[in-house]
Structures are given as C-alpha cells and as structure tokens.
C-alpha positions in Angstrom: -38.2 -15.4 10.7 -35.7 -13.3 8.7 -35.9 -9.6 9.3 -36.7 -7.6 6.2 -35.0 -4.3 5.6 -36.8 -1.4 3.9 -38.1 -2.8 0.6 -36.5 -0.7 -2.1 -34.4 1.7 0.0 -31.4 -0.6 -0.2 -31.0 -0.4 -4.0 -29.3 2.4 -5.9 -29.2 2.3 -9.7 -26.4 3.9 -11.6 -27.2 2.4 -15.0 -30.5 1.1 -16.5 -29.0 -2.4 -16.8 -29.1 -2.7 -13.0 -32.8 -2.1 -12.8 -33.6 -5.5 -14.4 -31.5 -7.3 -11.8 -33.7 -6.1 -8.9 -37.0 -7.8 -7.9 -39.3 -5.2 -6.4 -40.9 -7.8 -4.1 -37.7 -9.4 -2.9 -36.1 -7.1 -0.2 -32.8 -7.6 1.6 -33.2 -10.0 4.6 -31.1 -10.3 7.7 -30.7 -14.1 8.3 -28.4 -14.2 11.4 -26.5 -11.9 13.6 -24.3 -11.9 16.8 -21.3 -13.0 14.7 -17.9 -11.3 15.1 -16.5 -11.1 11.5 -17.9 -13.0 8.5 -15.6 -14.5 5.8 -15.5 -17.4 3.3 -19.1 -17.7 2.2 -19.6 -20.8 0.0 -22.9 -22.4 -1.1 -23.2 -26.2 -0.7 -25.9 -27.0 -3.3 -26.4 -30.7 -2.4 -26.8 -29.7 1.2 -29.1 -26.7 0.4 -27.0 -24.8 2.9 -24.4 -22.0 3.2 -21.1 -22.4 5.0 -19.2 -19.4 6.2 -16.6 -18.4 8.8 -17.1 -16.6 12.1 -13.4 -16.0 11.7 -12.2 -14.4 15.1 -14.2 -17.1 17.0 -12.4 -19.8 15.1 -15.5 -21.6 13.9 -17.2 -22.5 10.6 -21.0 -21.8 10.6 -23.8 -23.3 8.6 -27.0 -21.6 7.7 -30.0 -23.3 5.9 -33.6 -22.2 5.4 -34.8 -25.4 7.2 -32.6 -25.2 10.3 -31.3 -21.7 10.6 -27.8 -21.1 12.0 -25.5 -23.7 13.6 -21.9 -24.4 14.2 -20.5 -26.8 11.5 -16.9 -27.1 12.6 -15.0 -25.7 15.6 -12.1 -25.1 15.8 -11.8 -24.3 12.2 -8.1 -23.4 12.1 -9.3 -19.8 11.8 -10.3 -20.7 8.2 -10.9 -17.9 5.8 -11.9 -18.3 2.1 -13.6 -21.5 0.9 -14.6 -23.1 -2.4 -15.7 -26.5 -3.7 -13.8 -28.7 -6.1 -15.4 -30.7 -8.9 -15.7 -33.7 -6.5 -17.8 -31.7 -4.1 -15.1 -31.4 -1.5 -14.5 -28.2 0.5 -11.3 -26.4 -0.2 -10.3 -23.9 2.5 -7.7 -21.4 3.5 -6.4 -21.7 7.1 -4.8 -18.7 8.9 -3.5 -20.9 11.7 -2.0 -23.6 9.5 -0.9 -21.0 7.0 -2.1 -23.5 4.4 -4.7 -24.5 1.8 -6.5 -27.6 3.0 -9.2 -29.9 1.7 -12.1 -31.5 3.7 -12.5 -35.0 2.4 -15.8 -36.7 2.1 -15.2 -38.6 5.4 -14.5 -35.3 7.2 -10.8 -35.7 7.4 -8.5 -32.8 6.6 -5.7 -32.9 3.9 -3.1 -30.2 3.6 -2.6 -29.4 -0.1 0.0 -26.6 0.2 1.7 -24.8 3.1 5.1 -24.0 1.6 6.7 -22.7 -1.6 10.4 -23.1 -2.4 11.1 -24.1 1.2 9.4 -21.1 2.8 6.1 -21.1 4.7 3.1 -19.4 3.0 1.8 -16.3 4.7 -1.9 -16.8 5.3 -3.9 -18.1 2.3 -6.9 -15.8 2.2 -9.3 -16.8 -0.6 -9.6 -19.6 -3.1 -11.2 -20.4 -6.4 -11.3 -23.8 -8.3 -10.8 -23.7 -12.1 -12.8 -26.2 -14.3 -9.6 -28.1 -14.9 -9.4 -28.9 -11.2 -6.5 -26.5 -10.4 -6.8 -24.5 -7.2 -6.0 -20.7 -7.3 -5.5 -18.8 -4.1 -4.3 -15.5 -2.7 -1.6 -15.3 0.1 -1.4 -11.9 1.8 0.0 -11.4 5.3 -3.4 -10.5 7.0 -3.7 -13.7 8.9 -0.3 -13.4 10.5 -0.3 -9.6 11.0 -2.3 -9.8 14.3 -3.8 -12.1 16.9 -7.4 -11.4 16.0 -7.7 -13.4 12.8 -4.7 -15.6 13.3 -1.4 -15.6 15.2 1.1 -12.8 14.7 4.2 -14.2 13.0 6.9 -13.1 10.6 6.3 -13.4 6.9 8.7 -15.6 4.9 7.3 -14.8 1.4 6.2 -11.8 -0.6 2.3 -11.8 -1.0 1.3 -13.6 -4.2 -1.4 -15.3 -6.2 -0.7 -19.1 -6.6 -2.0 -21.9 -8.8 -2.0 -25.4 -7.3 -2.4 -28.7 -9.3 -3.8 -31.1 -6.6 -3.2 -34.1 -8.9 0.6 -33.5 -8.8 1.1 -31.2 -5.9 2.8 -28.6 -8.2 2.5 -25.1 -6.9 3.4 -22.1 -9.0 3.3 -18.3 -8.6 0.7 -16.7 -10.9 1.6 -13.1 -9.9 3.6 -11.3 -7.2 2.4 -7.9 -8.4 0.3 -7.4 -5.3 0.9 -6.0 -1.8 -2.2 -7.6 -0.4 -4.0 -10.0 -2.7 -7.4 -10.8 -1.2 -10.7 -12.0 -2.8 -10.6 -13.7 -6.2 -13.1 -15.1 -8.8 -13.1 -16.3 -12.3 -15.2 -14.8 -15.1 -17.8 -17.3 -16.5 -15.5 -18.2 -19.5 -12.4 -18.4 -17.2 -10.5 -16.0 -19.4 -10.2 -13.5 -16.5 -9.2 -14.0 -12.9 -10.4 -11.0 -10.8 -8.2 -10.4 -7.8 -8.9 -7.8 -5.1 -5.7 -5.8 -4.2 -6.3 -4.5 -0.6 -2.7 -3.4 -0.2 -0.3 -3.1 2.7 -2.7 -2.0 5.4 0.1 -1.0 7.7 1.2 1.7 5.2 -0.2 5.3 5.0 -1.8 4.9 1.6 -2.3 1.3 0.6 -3.1 0.5 -3.0 -6.7 -0.8 -3.1 -8.1 -1.7 -6.5 -9.8 -4.7 -8.3 -7.4 -6.2 -10.8 -7.6 -8.6 -13.7 -5.2 -11.4 -14.7 -5.9 -12.5 -18.3 -5.8 -16.2 -19.0 -5.8 -18.4 -22.1 -8.4 -21.2 -22.5 -6.0 -23.7 -20.9 -5.4 -21.4 -17.9 -2.0 -19.9 -18.9 -1.4 -16.3 -17.8 -1.4 -13.6 -20.5 0.6 -10.5 -19.5 0.7 -8.7 -16.1 -2.2 -8.0 -13.9 -4.0 -4.7 -14.8 -6.3 -2.3 -12.9 -10.0 -3.0 -13.7 -12.2 -1.1 -11.2 -11.9 0.8 -7.9 -14.9 1.0 -5.6 -15.5 4.5 -4.4 -16.4 3.4 -0.8 -13.7 1.5 1.0 -12.3 -1.3 -1.1 -13.0 -4.6 -2.8 -12.6 -7.6 -0.4 -14.7 -10.6 -1.4 -16.4 -10.8 -4.7 -18.8 -12.9 -6.7 -19.5 -13.2 -10.5 -22.9 -13.8 -12.1 -23.9 -15.7 -15.2 -23.3 -12.7 -17.5 -19.9 -11.8 -16.0 -21.0 -8.9 -13.8 -18.9 -8.6 -10.7 -20.6 -8.2 -7.3 -18.0 -6.6 -5.1 -17.9 -5.9 -1.3 -17.5 -2.3 -0.3 -17.7 -0.1 2.8 -21.3 0.9 2.0 -22.6 -2.4 0.8 -22.3 -4.4 -2.5 -21.4 -2.7 -5.8 -22.4 -4.4 -9.1 -19.8 -3.8 -11.9 -20.2 -4.7 -15.5 -17.5 -6.6 -17.4 -16.5 -3.3 -19.0 -15.8 -1.8 -15.6 -19.0 0.4 -15.4 -20.6 0.7 -12.0 -24.2 -0.5 -12.6 -25.6 -0.2 -9.1 -25.3 -0.7 -5.4 -27.1 -2.6 -2.6 -26.7 -0.5 0.5 -26.0 -2.3 3.7 -25.9 -1.1 7.4 -22.2 -1.9 7.8 -19.1 -2.8 5.8 -19.4 -5.9 3.6 -16.6 -8.5 3.9 -17.6 -11.3 1.6 -20.5 -12.6 -0.5 -21.5 -15.5 -2.8 -24.4 -16.6 -4.9 -26.4 -19.6 -3.7 -29.9 -21.0 -3.4 -30.8 -24.3 -4.9 -31.1 -25.0 -7.8 -31.1 -21.6 -9.5 -28.3 -19.9 -7.5 -30.2 -16.6 -7.7 -29.8 -15.6 -4.1 -26.9 -13.3 -3.1 -25.6 -14.1 0.4 -23.8 -11.2 2.0 -21.5 -11.1 5.0 -22.1 -7.7 6.6 -19.5 -7.4 9.4 -21.3 -9.3 12.3 -24.5 -10.2 10.5 -25.5 -12.5 7.6 -27.9 -11.0 4.9 -29.3 -12.2 1.7 -31.4 -11.0 -1.3 -33.0 -12.8 -4.2 -32.0 -11.2 -7.6 -33.0 -11.6 -11.2 -29.4 -13.0 -11.7 -27.8 -16.4 -11.3 -24.4 -17.0 -10.0 -21.6 -18.3 -12.3 -19.3 -21.2 -11.5 -19.5 -24.5 -9.7 -22.4 -25.0 -7.2 
C-alpha cells in the first residue's frame, strides 16, 4: 500500500488560484523507494503505467497501480529524459550512447541523433515531442561530466537545445544561449518552449533560471531565449505543464507551481530534492508523479496535464 504523507501539511499556497488545484482528501503518497536517483518520468497511457529512470543503476523502471514497481529495461544506456511520439513509441536520451534514441514497437532501438556537424553530442538530457512530430531536446555536459550518471569524457560541442525532424534526419540548433540546458516542455498551444537552465555546475556561481523560447504556430523560433522565472529554493530541473499552461517545476524543497505570467502560485513540499515530474493517470492525466531523489511520490490534483499521453 502507498504510504500517505501528512494530509495538508505538504501544500503551501502563495496565490488564491492555487487553492482550487488541491484536493483536500488526496494527500501526497510515496509509491516506491530504495532507488538511487530518479529521472525521465513519462506516462504510458495505453499501459496505464509510469516509466522512469533509476539513472545511476542503469535501469528503466516501471510502476503501475496493479503491479507496483518492476524493472522494465536493464541496461538502459543510462537513459535520462523520455517522451512519447505520436505513434506511441518511446523517445529517450542516452548518457552512455550520447544520443537520442527511439524504442520501436518491437522493442528494438533506433539511434535518431548522436552527432551534429561531425561532432558527438554531449549527453542529451531531456526531450519533448511537438505535435508536428519533431523532437526537441537539450544537450548539456552532465552525462559526461562524471562516472555516476554516465562516463566522464571530453565535450565536443557547446551545450545547446536542438530540433530533430525524424522523417528526414535533419538536426538543427534551436539555441546555444545556455550553459546547461536541462528539462524542457511545451506550453499547451506550443507557442512557448520552457527550458530549464541549470548552468555550468563546475563554476562558482552557475546561472540557474527557467527560460522561454517563443515559437510561431509552425514551430519557428521567434527571438532569443528570455528569463521567465527563478525558483527560490535550488533550481528548476524537470518540469511539467498542465492544461491551463501552469508550469509545475522541480525545486530543492519540492514542486513549485508557476502561472503562465510567472507568478508563483504555490508549492508541494517534499522530504528531499525533486529531480523530475510528469502528469499521468488514465484517462484524465490528473495525477502528478514526482521523482524525489531516491523515492517515487504522486498526488492527485484538480488539474490535468497538457500534451500527448
């Protein structure tokens, strides 16, 4: 049985709008623990299950209400961020392969991108799929900076955000105005791409802020990335967006909910640093799954997640 945390002690409201998101009879639950570092949460609606990475252990885990926790794939290539394409295939970022890969319906693995202009990518970190089928991903150096989440190796490219057209294989730089691009997500209308800048973590004062890249309806970039919001506890790593465009951001003290105008609406306090999160639960997608360091948590909300199930 899931372990329930204190019923309402986990929620801190900073704006009246946040109050209607919280269900007073739906506490935060701990679903699984004993993991090492959770990344890459993605909801598999047709499986009624969650996939996520136990990254340092090089394995992809599955959790479902019916069967609990199990290993789905090991080794995983020290996979990190994950998303689904419009054909229901899993798109993943591999630290070991330094590549964006696709798990086909038969379980085979296809490498979609591992080089740009003749140079190896660093370590693709997170990925989002646009409604037109293009794949957008971040490429910081975190997966090649140490031997814990990957293998320490030299970088051949400046960190960047990329756009990949899988139908042609064309790969293009969206923005290089980042030291450490990390989590990313589209707004519901896809006119914004939110990108977490977690900075050069080897430096004394890394830039850490959530940024926006504005887009046209056909996915073209409009102007440079701009600073949107800075969480006041730690930094934004993974993020998820709900049906109304609110951003649910990871932070050192839990999850911060930020309105599309940049206002902090409220927090869900957690017992450790949050790495990543996603909306799931079939069919409404009204359950927020939260990777809290070594443990998986979840909470039902009066919100539905945006995007592809």
